[in-house]
Structures are given as structure tokens and as C-alpha cells.
Residue, then its C-alpha position, 0 to 999 in steps of 0.5 A: m500499500q502506498i502512502e497517501a492522504q488518509k493512510v496511517v504511516t509508521l516510521n522509524y527515523t533519525l533526525t539530524d541537523s546540518s552538522g550531523k548532530v542527532i536531534d531526535q530519533s524513533n527506531d522502535g516502530s512506535f512513531a505513526y502519523l496520519h498522512g495528509a492531516s498536517n501531523i508532521i512537517p510538510g517537507l517530510e510528508n511530501a517526500l514520503a508520498g508514494k512510498t511503501s512499507g520497506d522503503a528507506l530514504n534520506v530527506s533534507v528539509e529546508p526551514a521553509e518546509g520545516y519549522g519556518e525561518r527564524d523571526p527576530a520579532k518573536t524574540q523579546s525582553v520582558p520583565r521578571e515579574m511576568f513569570p511565576e514568583d517562585a520560579e527559578i528562571e534559567v536559560g533554556m527553560q520553556f514557558h506557555a505564554q499568550g500570543p497577541n491573538g489569545e493563542t497559547l505559545v511556547v517561549t524559551v528563555v534565552s537570557v536572564e539579566g537582572e529583572t529582565v528575561t529574554v524569551d524566544g517564541n520561535h520553534p527551537l528548530a526554526g531556521e534549521q535544515l533538517n535531515f531525516a534518515v527514514e524507514v517506512v515500517e507500515v502503511r495501513e488504512a485509517s479507522a473512521e475514528e482516526l479520520d474523524h479526529g485527525h490523528v492516529h490512535g493506539a491499539g484499542g482506540h483513543d479516549h479524549 
């Protein structure tokens, strides 16, 4: 069966950055997604279309087809008082914040200087070329429930 919209795809993969550093991997057959439902980055999803079980490929994804380019406007300095009073704020910590339209954003602390905390709302992989070594483990039909919910469910269904 070929990978196409509304199929459940199980992958093994290793993700590296442009220097070859491993960023993420899943090699136990546990990573599955619903193709065509925007569950994975567009560059990888497009490269997988038409592949079948057993296919192996290397895919390089440019930022525009991954997590986007870095946007300097998403980095800003905010007063320390905007964080929980008892929190030890350290570089690398992530917090949920409210965006200008009320949406929830994840921001990463990039510096702490006195009473000023600089946070970055870019995805940590924004601006990065992403390199995937991928093996297609399985391609199957999605269940009606998976199609209705827009994502893969494990054995026995999904409760939410």
C-alpha cells in the first residue's frame, strides 16, 4: 500500500541537523502519523508520498518546509515579574505564554539579566535544515475514528 492522504504511516527515523548532530529519533516502530492531516512537517510529508512499507530514504528539509525561518520579532525582553514569583528562571527553560491573538505560545528563555528575561517564541528548530533518515515500517488504512479526529490512535482506540 502506498503512502497517500488518509493512510496511517509508521516510521523509524533519525533526525540530524546540518552538522550531523542527532536531534531526535524513533527506531522502535512506535512513531505513527495520519498522512495528509498536517501531523508532521510538510517537507517530510511530501517526500514520503507514494512510498511503501520497507522503503528507506534520506530527506533534507529546508526551513520553509520545516519549522520556518527564524523571526527576530519573536524574541523579546520582558520583566521578570511576568513569570511565577517562586520560579527559578534559567536559560533553556520553556514557558507557555499568550500570543497577541489569545493563542498559546511556547517561549524559550534565552537570557536572564537582573529583572529582565529575554524569551524566544520561535520553534527551537526554526531556521534549521533538517535531515531525516527514514524507514517506512507500515502503511495501513486509517480507522473512521482516526479520520474523524485527524490523528492516529493506538491499539484499542483513543479516549479524549
